[in-house]
N, C-alpha and C positions, 0 to 999 in steps of 0.2 A: 504494500500500500504506500502511496505517496500523497502528500498534502501539498496542494498548490494554492497560492494566493492569486486570486483572479480579480478582474475589474471589467465593467461593461462600459459602453459608450457614454452612458449617463454619468459615469464617475463613481458608481457604487463599487465598493470593494468587499470581497467575501472570500472565504476559504472553502475548498471542496476536496474530498478524498477521491483518489482514482486507484485502480488496481495496479497500473503501471503507466509509463509514458505513452505507450501505444493506445491505452484506454482513453487518455485525454485526447489524443489526436483523432481517434475514430469518433468520439462524441462531439468534438469541435466541428469536424468535417460533415457530420450527419445532423447538425443542428440539435444535438442532444444536450447542449449546455444552455442554460438560461439563468439570468440574474434573478435571485430570490426576491429582490426589492421591486424591480420594474418589469420583470419577465422578458427583457431584451435578450436576443440571441447573439448579439455581437459582443462576445466575451473573449478576452485575451488574458494570458498569464501576466501577472505583475512582476516587477523586479523583486527578487527575494535575496536577502542576505543569508549566507550559509551559517548554520549553527555549528560553532566550533567549541569543543570542550576545553576547559582550562587544563594546562599541563601540570603534572605533579612533579615536584622535585625528586630527583633520584635518591634512593635510600643509600645510606652509608653501607659499605661492605661489612659483612660479619667477620669477626676475628677468626683466623684459621687455627689458632691454638698454639702457634709457635711462640716461644718465650719473648721475642722482640715484637710481636704483632700487637698493634694498637687498634687495628681495624680502620684507621683513618687514612689509608693510602700509603702507609710506610711498611706494609707487610712484605716480608721477603718472599712470600709465596705468590704475590701478585704478578710477577714476571712470567709465571708458568701458564697464565690464562690468556 
């Protein structure tokens, strides 16, 4: 399923779910789309901003158990990976 933001010639904006991109295309070409506010059939996709998740900081490496390992990047075993 994909959610598109749409708008009609009258300026009404609304969202509608489609099975996939081809579903939108077939409904648009077959006059299967209409504005819920005015009933107009001249409906187009609105410009949408992508939804991007926030990145998470990388976790510190776990100590390997060597006597000099502090787990903060000074581990003698880190050169093996």
